C-alpha positions as CSV (number, residue, x, y, z in Angstrom):
1,X,-27.4,-21.0,-23.3
2,X,-28.4,-17.4,-22.3
3,X,-28.2,-16.6,-19.0
4,X,-31.1,-13.9,-17.4
5,X,-29.7,-10.6,-15.8
6,X,-30.7,-12.3,-12.2
7,X,-28.8,-15.1,-12.7
8,X,-25.6,-12.9,-13.9
9,X,-26.1,-11.4,-10.5
10,X,-26.1,-14.4,-9.1
11,X,-22.6,-15.6,-10.7
12,X,-21.0,-12.1,-9.7
13,X,-21.7,-12.3,-5.9
14,X,-20.3,-15.8,-5.7
15,X,-17.0,-14.7,-7.9
16,X,-17.1,-11.7,-5.1
17,X,-17.4,-14.0,-2.2
18,X,-14.3,-16.6,-3.1
19,X,-11.8,-16.9,-0.7
20,X,-8.4,-16.5,-0.4
21,X,-6.0,-19.3,-2.1
22,X,-5.4,-22.4,-0.4
23,X,-2.2,-22.0,1.7
24,X,0.0,-25.2,2.3
25,X,-0.3,-27.5,5.0
26,X,-0.1,-26.8,8.5
27,X,-0.5,-22.9,7.3
28,X,-3.0,-20.3,6.8
29,X,-4.5,-18.0,4.3
30,X,-6.1,-14.7,4.4
31,X,-7.8,-12.5,2.0
32,X,-7.9,-8.6,3.0
33,X,-10.8,-6.6,1.3
34,X,-9.6,-2.7,0.9
35,X,-12.2,0.0,1.4
36,X,-11.9,3.9,1.5
37,X,-14.7,6.1,2.7
38,X,-15.1,9.8,2.7
39,X,-16.2,11.0,6.0
40,X,-19.1,9.8,7.7
41,X,-22.2,12.2,7.1
42,X,-20.4,13.8,4.0
43,X,-22.5,13.8,0.8
44,X,-21.1,12.6,-2.8
45,X,-22.9,13.8,-5.6
46,X,-23.3,11.2,-7.7
47,X,-20.5,9.5,-6.4
48,X,-18.0,12.3,-7.6
49,X,-14.3,12.5,-6.2
50,X,-14.5,15.3,-3.1
51,X,-12.0,17.6,-2.2
52,X,-9.4,16.8,0.8
53,X,-8.2,19.6,2.5
54,X,-5.0,19.5,4.4
55,X,-5.3,20.9,7.9
56,X,-4.2,24.4,8.4
57,X,-4.0,25.4,4.6
58,X,-6.3,27.0,2.7
59,X,-6.4,27.4,-0.9
60,X,-8.7,27.3,-4.1
61,X,-10.7,23.7,-4.2
62,X,-9.7,21.7,-6.9
63,X,-6.0,22.7,-6.6
64,X,-2.9,23.3,-4.0
65,X,-4.3,21.7,-0.6
66,X,-7.5,20.6,-1.8
67,X,-6.8,17.6,-3.8
68,X,-9.2,15.8,-5.5
69,X,-9.9,12.2,-3.9
70,X,-12.0,9.5,-5.5
71,X,-12.7,7.0,-3.0
72,X,-14.0,4.5,-5.4
73,X,-10.3,4.4,-6.9
74,X,-8.0,5.1,-4.2
75,X,-4.6,4.0,-4.9
76,X,-1.4,4.2,-3.3
77,X,-2.6,1.8,-0.3
78,X,-0.1,-0.3,1.6
79,X,-1.6,-3.7,3.5
80,X,0.5,-5.6,5.5
81,X,0.2,-8.0,9.0
82,X,1.7,-7.6,12.2
83,X,3.4,-9.6,13.9
84,X,4.9,-11.7,11.2
85,X,8.2,-12.8,12.1
86,X,9.9,-15.0,9.7
87,X,12.7,-13.4,7.4
88,X,12.0,-10.6,5.1
89,X,10.7,-10.3,1.7
90,X,12.6,-11.6,-1.0
91,X,15.6,-9.4,-3.0
92,X,14.1,-7.2,-5.4
93,X,15.6,-5.3,-8.6
94,X,13.8,-2.2,-9.0
95,X,14.7,0.3,-12.4
96,X,15.2,3.9,-11.6
97,X,14.5,6.7,-14.3
98,X,15.9,9.9,-13.2
99,X,13.8,13.1,-14.4
100,X,10.6,11.2,-14.3
101,X,8.0,11.5,-11.2
102,X,7.7,8.8,-8.7
103,X,4.7,6.6,-9.9
104,X,2.7,4.2,-7.7
105,X,4.5,3.0,-4.1
106,X,6.0,0.0,-4.2
107,X,5.8,-2.3,-1.0
108,X,8.8,-3.5,0.6
109,X,9.7,-5.1,4.1
110,X,12.3,-4.2,6.9
111,X,15.3,-6.2,6.4
112,X,14.4,-6.9,2.1
113,X,17.7,-6.0,-0.1
114,X,16.3,-3.6,-3.1
115,X,18.6,-3.3,-6.0
116,X,17.9,0.2,-7.8
117,X,19.2,-0.2,-11.2
118,X,20.1,2.9,-13.0
119,X,17.6,2.5,-16.5
120,X,18.8,5.9,-18.7
121,X,21.9,6.3,-20.6
122,X,23.8,8.4,-18.5
123,X,25.1,8.2,-14.9
124,X,23.2,9.4,-12.3
125,X,23.1,10.4,-8.3
126,X,21.0,8.1,-6.2
127,X,20.1,9.1,-2.6
128,X,17.6,8.6,0.3
129,X,17.5,11.1,3.4
130,X,14.3,9.7,4.8
131,X,14.7,8.9,8.4
132,X,15.7,5.7,9.0
133,X,16.6,4.7,5.5
134,X,19.4,7.4,4.5
135,X,21.9,6.3,2.0
136,X,23.7,7.7,-0.5
137,X,25.3,5.5,-3.7
138,X,26.9,8.1,-5.1
139,X,27.1,8.5,-8.8
140,X,25.6,4.7,-10.3
141,X,26.8,4.4,-14.1
142,X,24.4,3.8,-16.9
143,X,22.7,0.6,-16.7
144,X,24.9,0.0,-13.3
145,X,22.8,-1.1,-9.7
146,X,23.3,-0.3,-6.3
147,X,21.9,-2.5,-3.4
148,X,20.3,-0.9,-0.5
149,X,18.8,-3.2,3.0
150,X,15.5,-1.4,4.4
151,X,16.7,-0.8,7.9
152,X,13.1,1.3,9.2
153,X,9.6,1.0,8.7
154,X,8.1,3.7,7.0
155,X,8.1,5.7,3.3
156,X,11.4,6.3,1.5
157,X,12.0,8.2,-1.2
158,X,14.4,8.3,-3.6
159,X,16.1,11.0,-5.1
160,X,18.8,12.1,-8.0
161,X,18.4,15.9,-7.4
162,X,17.2,17.7,-4.2
163,X,15.6,20.3,-6.3
164,X,13.6,17.8,-8.2
165,X,10.8,15.5,-6.8
166,X,11.6,11.7,-5.7
167,X,12.0,9.4,-9.0
168,X,10.9,6.3,-6.4
169,X,8.4,6.1,-3.1
170,X,8.7,3.0,-1.1
171,X,6.8,2.1,1.7
172,X,8.6,-0.4,4.5
173,X,6.5,-2.4,6.2
174,X,7.6,-4.2,9.3
175,X,6.5,-7.2,8.2
176,X,7.3,-9.8,5.2
177,X,2.9,-9.8,4.1
178,X,2.8,-6.5,2.4
179,X,1.4,-5.5,-0.9
180,X,0.0,-2.3,-2.6
181,X,-3.3,-2.1,-4.1
182,X,-6.6,0.1,-4.4
183,X,-9.7,0.8,-3.1
184,X,-12.4,-1.8,-4.0
185,X,-9.9,-4.6,-4.3
186,X,-8.9,-7.2,-2.2
187,X,-5.4,-8.5,-1.2
188,X,-4.2,-12.3,-0.5
189,X,-1.7,-13.5,1.9
190,X,-0.9,-16.9,1.6
191,X,1.1,-19.3,3.6
192,X,0.8,-17.4,7.0
193,X,1.6,-18.8,10.2
194,X,-1.4,-19.3,12.3
195,X,-2.1,-17.2,15.3
196,X,-3.3,-13.7,15.8
197,X,-3.0,-10.5,13.6
198,X,-3.6,-6.9,13.1
199,X,-4.2,-6.5,9.5
200,X,-3.1,-2.4,9.1
201,X,-3.7,-0.2,6.0
202,X,-1.5,3.0,5.4
203,X,-2.4,5.5,2.9
204,X,0.2,8.8,2.6
205,X,-2.7,11.4,2.6
206,X,-5.4,9.5,4.2
207,X,-6.0,7.5,7.9
208,X,-5.5,4.0,7.7
209,X,-7.4,1.5,9.1
210,X,-7.1,-1.7,11.3
211,X,-9.0,-4.8,11.7
212,X,-7.7,-8.0,13.9
213,X,-8.1,-11.6,12.7
214,X,-7.2,-15.1,14.3
215,X,-5.7,-17.3,11.4
216,X,-5.9,-21.4,11.8
217,X,-4.0,-23.8,10.5
218,X,-5.4,-25.4,7.0
219,X,-8.1,-22.6,7.1
220,X,-8.9,-19.6,5.0
221,X,-10.0,-16.2,6.4
222,X,-11.4,-12.8,5.2
223,X,-11.2,-9.5,6.9
224,X,-12.1,-5.8,6.2
225,X,-9.8,-3.2,6.4
226,X,-11.0,0.6,6.0
227,X,-9.1,4.0,4.4
228,X,-10.4,7.3,5.6
229,X,-11.3,9.2,8.7
230,X,-14.0,7.0,9.7
231,X,-11.0,4.5,10.6
232,X,-10.0,6.9,13.6
233,X,-10.2,5.9,16.9
234,X,-13.3,7.3,18.6
235,X,-12.8,10.0,21.3
236,X,-15.2,9.4,24.1
237,X,-17.2,12.4,25.8
238,X,-15.9,13.7,29.0
């Protein structure tokens, strides 16, 4: 049977309105819709990426301080719930490739044990000077591993050479309910203890957003969180 365009559109809306997966008895689930927005009132011609200006710096648009930001496809967004309680996220092994530049940010939680595996066929140094998460594993043999337990929330950069860019970027959240995503996508948290939570969204370049939600046992909830300057608190006139 051939579906008409209106029917197809309706089906798309129904799919988009699906709730989070069902949680275990007595627990709750939450779907977080992540949106990135340019400054209110700005004009985006044909929805083209706009330029993001780092304050206090000048440069030719499109280079240096002015980096293109595609709000419709913004990556490196980390979403987490606070407070979370309970244990940290399960241990995780991550392959490290010296000589490469860090790709997408990896989400982690405070207290989580991370195992870094040296993927190349030669020994390499692995260390971090990130505040609260400093460590020095020394020389790790080819194929060898080193363990690190996350101590503090925030961005962690894994280095192999002080003169080179990080080979791995990790964002540690103060919660075991944490995930990485991009704008226009949704994140599901399942088996969350019932209660009041704040949904926090973080991004390395743009202001993150916060939304409050109350989760009830055996129920699913849905909330939206926004990335961008519009998420900043409004300052009242004096």
